[in-house]
N, C-alpha and C positions, 0 to 999 in steps of 0.2 A: 830688269828691275820693275817692269810693268806689273808682273804677277805679284811680286813682294809688296809693291805699293798698294795694290788692290787688297791683298790680305791684311796689310796694316790698317787700311781704312775700314775694313770690315770688322775688325776685332778691337781696335784701339779707339779712344775718344776722338771725335771730329775736331776738338779744340786743340789738339796737339799740332803745333806748327812743324812743317817739314820744308827745308830749303830746296830750291831749284824746281824749274818746270819739269825736269826729268831727274828726280831724286837719285842719290847715289848710296850704295851700301859700302861703307868703309870696312874693308876686310882685314887689313893688317897695317901696322905702322913700324917705322924704324927711324930713330933720330928725329929730324924735323919733317919727315915725309910720311904720307899714308898712301895706300893703294886701294882702289875700289874693286868690286867683285869682277869687273871686266878687265882688270889689269892696268888701268890708268893710274899714273902717279901724280900726286899733288903735293906741293909745298904747303905745309899747314901753318897758316897765320891766324888760327882761331882756337886750336887745341881743345875742341869739344866744349866750347864756351869757357875758355881760360882754365880748363881743368887738367888736361895733360900739359902741365906747366913746364916740366924739365926736358923730357924727351920721350918719344914713343919707345916702348920696349927697353927702357933704361935697365941695363943688366943688374945694377945694384938693387933696384926695386924688385925686379923679377925674381932674383935669387932670394931676397928676404921673404917675399910672399910664398915662394915655393918651399923654402925651409920651414916656415911657420905652418904652412898647410900640412906638411908631413908630421907635425907634432900635434897641434890642435887648432881648429878653425874658430871655435866659438866657446864662450863660457858665461858671458854676461858680467855685469858689475857686482853681482852677488859674491863673486870670488875674486881673490887677489889675481892681478893680471900684470905681469912684468912688462910686456911690450907697451901697454897703455900707460903705466907709470913712467917708463923711460921716455916715451914720447911727450907726456905732460911736463916732465922735468925739463926737457929740451925746449919746449915751447915757452914755458915760464921763463927760462933763462934768456931767451931772445925777445921777450914780449915788450920790455920797457915799462911794464906795469909793476909798481912796488908791491911786495908781499903777495905775489900772484898765485892764484889757484886756477886750474884748468878743468873744464868739463867738456868731454868729447861727445860729438853727435854724429849723425850720418849724413848731414847736409847743411848748407847755409841757411835754408829755411828753418830747420830745426834749431840751429844756433841762434838765429834772431828771435825765434819763439822763446827760447830760454832766457835771452837777454831781457826781453820784454817782461817775462815772468819775474825775473829778479828785480828789475827796476820798479815795477808796479807793486810788488810785494813789499819791498823795502820802503818805498815812499807812500804806501797805502793810497795809491791813486791810479786811476785808469786813464789819466790824461797824458797824451804823448805828443811831442813835437816831431815833425818830420819835414823833409825838404821837398819842395815842389820838384816834379820830374824824377822822383826816386823810385827804387824798386828794392824790396827786401825779402821776396819769396812768394810761394804760391799757397801757403796754408791760410786758414781762415784769419788768423791774427795778423800775419804779415801782409796779406792782400789788403787788410783793413787799413794799414798805415802807408801803403804804396801810393806815391804821388803821381802816378802815370796811369791815366784812365784806360789805356790800351791793355794793361796787365791787371786790371782790378775789376773782376766780373760781378761784384756785389757791393752794395752800399751798406750792408749789415756789418756790424763791428762790435767787438768787445771793448773797444777803446773810444774815447773822445779824442779826435785827432785834429791838430792845428798845423797847417803847412806854412813854412816860412821861405823867404827868398834866399837865393845864394847857391843853389845846386847847379845852376847853369848860367852862363854869361852871354852867349851869343844872341839869344832871344830874350834876354832879361830887359825889363824897363830901365835897369841901371847900366846897360851895356856901354853907354857912352862915357861913363865915369872912369876916373883913374882907379888903380887898385885900392888906394886908401879911401877914396870917396865911395867906391863900391862897397867896401867892408863897412864903412860908417852907415851907409844907407841900409844895408842888410841888418846891422845891429839895431838900428832904430826900428826897423820892421819887427825884429824879434821882440824887442821891449814892448812894442805896441800890442803884439799878439799875446804876450804874457799878461799884460794889463787887462786885456779883454777876456782871457781865459778864466781868471779867478781861481781860487783854491790852489792846491799843491800839484803842480805838474810833475809827473814821474821822471821823464827823461826826454832828451833829444836824441834821435837816431839819425845818423848821416853817413853816407858813403863819401870818402875823401875825393874820389872820382866816380861819378855815377856810371854804372856799367850798362844796364839795359837802357838807361836814359841817353846813351850815345857817347859815352866817355866824356862827359861834361863836368865842369867844376867851377867854383869860384876861385878867387886869388888865394895864394898861400897866405896863411895867417887868419883867414876868415873863421875857421872853426875854433881857433884859439881865442879870438875875440868873442865868439859866442860863449866859450867856456867861462870867461870872466863873468858874464852876465848870469849864466846858469848857476855858478857856484855861489854867487851872492844870495841865491834863492834856494840852495840845496838841491838843485835839479841835476840828475845824472846825465853824463854824455856817453852815448854808445857809438863807437866807431865801427861801422860795417866794413870790414876788410876782406870780404869774401872774394873780391876781384883785385884789390890793390895790394894785398899783403905779399910777403916773402920776397921782396926786392924788385917786384915788377916795375915800379916807377923809376928805378935806377938811382935816384938821388937818395932814397931812404929805404929801409927795410919794410916800414909800414907807412901807409899813406898819411896817417895822422901826424907823423913826425915833421911834416911841412908846415905845421900850424902853430908851433910854439907853446903847446900845452899838452897834457897827458889825459886821455880819456879815462873814465871810470870802468868801462866795460869795452872789450874788443871782441868782435865775432870774426870767425874765419871759416873757410871751407875750400872747395874747388882745388886749387893748385897744390895744397899740402899733401893730398893723396896721390897726385900725379895720375888720376883716373880712378882711384879707389874712392868709395863712398865715405868721405871723412869731412867733418866740420867740428866746430867747437866754440867755446866761450872762454875768455880770459878776464878775470876780475880780481880786484883786491879781496883778500880773505873776508873782510867784514861784509862785502857785497855778496860774494859767492855763497857764504854760509848763512845768509839771512832767511832762507826757507825753513819753516818749522815742521812741515809734513815729511813723511818718508818718501823716497823716490829711488828709482833705479833707471838704468838704460839697458835694454835688452841687446841692442846692436851697436850702440855708440862705443867707440874705443875697443872694438873686438880685437882679439890677438892678431888676426890676419891683417886687418886694415891698419892697425897701429904699427905693426912691423914694417909694412910697406911705406907708410907715411914717414916713419922715423928714418928709414934708409933714404927716402927722397929728401927730407929736410937736411940730413947730414951731407948729402951730395950738393945741395944748394949752397950750404955754408962752406964746405971744403973747397968748392970750385968757384966761390965768390960770384955767383950768377947775378947778384945785384950789380956788380961792376960790369958784367957782360951786357946787362940791359942798358946801363949808362953809356957803354961804348958804342953799341949798335943802334940804339934808339934814335940818336940825332941823324944818322944816315937816312932813316925813313922819314923822320919829321922834316928835316931840311929839304929832302927830295920832294916830298909832297907839297910843302910850302912853295916850292919853286914852280909847281905846275900852274901854267897860265891858262885857266879854263873858266868860262863863264858859269859853269855848273858847280864849281867848288866855292862854297860860301865860307867855309871855315875849316882849318886844320888845327887840331888841339891834342893835348895829352902829354904824357911824360913817359920816358923810358920805352918799354915795349908794350905800351897801352895807348894807342892813338886813334883818334876819331876824325872822320871827314864828313862834313855836313854838305849835302848836295841840294842845290836850289835850281829853280827854273830860271833860265837866262832872261835878263831884262826886267826882272821884277823888283829891282831896288835892293836896299840893304835893310834887314838881313836876307831878304829874298824869300819867295814862296817855297815851302818845303817840296821836294821832288822825290817822293817815295818810288815812283816808277823808274827814275834814273838810278836810284840806289839798287833796286832789283836788277836792272839791266847791267850795272857794273858787277854785281855779284855773279851773274851768269857769265859775263865776259871773262871774269877772273877764272871761273871754273873751267871754261873752255881752254884757257891758257895754262891750266895746271896750278892754280892757287886757290886755297880755301880761306875766305874771310867771313866776317859776320856783319850783321846790320842791326840797327835799333833806333832809339830816339822816340820821342812822343809821336812823331809823324811817320816813323819808319824810313826816314831819309838819311840816316847817319850810317856810314860804314864803320865797322869796328875792326881794328887791326891789332892783333895780340899774338905775335909769334912766340914760340917756345923759347925759354930763357937760355938755352944752349945755342941759340942762333949764331951762325958764322957770318963773317963779312960778305962772303960770296953769296950766301943765301939771302942776306938783307938786300944786296944789289939785285938778285934775281927777282925777289918779291916786289921790290920797288919798280923795276922795269915792267913787270906784268900789271901792276896797279896803274901806272901812268898810261900804258897802252890801252887798258880797259876804259879808263876815264876818257881818253881821246876818242875811242871807238864810239862811245855813246853820247858824246857831246854833239848837240844838234848843229 
């Protein structure tokens, strides 16, 4: 791998992050496992950043892609596209959005770009509300609204952005409050920000569970309480479901469904394609159709990716993988909560989307962030045959996101490795 790493660094940007002191080349996968180029097997608890959502080499997706590739791979939106329409129909049916229309893209970044374009065009405003500690993509417009400095390389922006509390609780100034009091404090903050903003704010964009932020969130009902305030002023709510959609949280199909209100716009990506480049936007027809200029998408909703994504979505629904996430998530959550370690500051999340915040021992509550311990656990898990992720504002949060077809035996295997890795690096 040394040669491939050198070639990577020579020809690709220096700012592309690569995991591990000795990076691995993932050569193939099957089910919940992957193998590197040296033949080492790993249980995959990250899925290429929550993207291979269902299973590696899922036969139904592989066959759909192969069959479609044998017919035609690409045409663009200038022509009628049956796989794209069939996928959009299925997404609209499960969206929970009334009178839904769907626009397909190639990524979550592009999906959030489109949502911001819709909201700012409809509201004739470039003012955007976003959550502190958030992440919405790597394009110029989505970097501009990202509330996490480690992923925002420029202060230049096409938007006037205001950040509100509520995206994370463990390090919040409101952390000591009950759920109801926390929500009330965040709503008061939102109202104050709106009073100071002036003019017509276009939208609030929020992840129900923040992904790059370290799988953090406020209490259930928070975004619904925000929605009441927003709708009094005509402001749109965009729910960024790039990581929380498709049943991953176990309790609901979409993350927004925990909050007692329906968003105006939903964005999605990652897991829907099970590794294919697929994203999109769902919105009420009046919102989706607000643009007055012509547009196309060259690659969004291509026949190939649409066929694969449709096969994947049908598999998720036919096998009720939301219920599987609800079934096995508690095994991991309860097992991690039971770990008695001075470096574990917080265990959080829902279903098969769990975060572990690591802190330096003896530094109080919430404790000093310990990114070096998170990196050490990541390495220890790799040595034991488990792939996980990390994130958070300080790089000290472990991100646990197994594939949705996870079995009870694999959940126990992954939990045992995680516990052993945490124990190994605990001072």
